[in-house]
C-alpha positions, 0 to 999 in steps of 0.5 A: 557375446561380451563379457562385460561385468554387470557393473556397466559399460561406464566402468568398462569404458573407464578402464578401457583407454588405460587397458589399451594403453597397457596393452600397447606398451606391452606389445612394444616391449615396455613396461606397463604405465599403470601401477601392476596392483592397481591394474590387477585391482581394476582388471578384477572387477571389470572386462578389459577392452581386449577381451571384447570380441573386435566387433562389439568394442565400437559399440562398447565404446559408443555406449560409453559415450552415449551414457557420458553424454547422457550425464552431462546433458542432465547435469546441464538441465539441472544447471539450467533449471537452478538457473531458471528458478534463480532468475525467477526468484529475482524477477518475483523479488524484483516485481514485488518491490516495483509493486510496493513502491507503485502502491505507496506512490498512489498513496502519496498521491491520493494523500496530497489529492486529499489534502488539496481537496481539503484545503480548497474546500476551506478556502471556499468556505472562507470565501463564502463567509468573507462574501456574506454581510457583516453585522455592522452593515445592518441598521439598528432597530427598536425590535425585530420580527421572526421573519426579519431576523431570519432575513438577517441570518440568511445574509450573514450565514453561508448558504450551505450552512444556513439550514444547519444554523436554522435548525439550531436556532429553531431548537434553542429559541424558536427565532427570539433574540430576547429568549431567556432560559429561567432556570440557567439564564442562557440568552438570545437566539443562540442561547449563550451561557451566560449571555455576556459572552456575546459582547465579544461581537458587540455591545449591543448583543441584548438587543441586536439579533445581527450581533448575536448571529455574528457571535453564534457563527464564531462559536460554531466555527471555532468549536465545531467547524462550522454550523453543520458541524455543530448541528451534527454534535446538536443531533447526538447530545441535544446541546452544542 
């Protein structure tokens, strides 16, 4: 059996070359290449290759090489694992950046689409309002029935806003263009307060429902965006 120390084949192998060199040097009549003290210290802890039976020397060398190969393989595996982890981290960062950019692009596209939709709606509303009949196109009369006033409103108010407009007028004056609030003095279909504010739409604001309707539409559009906007406010507050 071999006299290799329990410190392992690696130590034996590490000293084997030096030992063999030293033996060869002595055999050739030369001095050992290594320092005597170092050599003796190494020799004290290890088994010399020369001390191992010749039949087992190859086994020792093979075991040492196998151990070295295993160590190198472990180091390579660790390096490969580290490289894979770093690649995964970089890829994750790249994916996160791509997702963020895609989300921002989508949000911007949605914002632009919403703005375009709003713009188109506003243009459609303006076009609809410009297509309705103007107050000046109606022939003035001495008096008007509720049915006549409603008919005028249907021709002046955009179709998609008429019901909201009608709801407000019905609550404010029940379509009486001469209605007067005895306590506040509010006047007309929309109960304008004071009534003479409607003179901005025409001098005949007291007697012409078309003028009152024109003023009411302008007021609702400028203050609430539309008659339906005014109606939503009225429902919440009972005034507009």
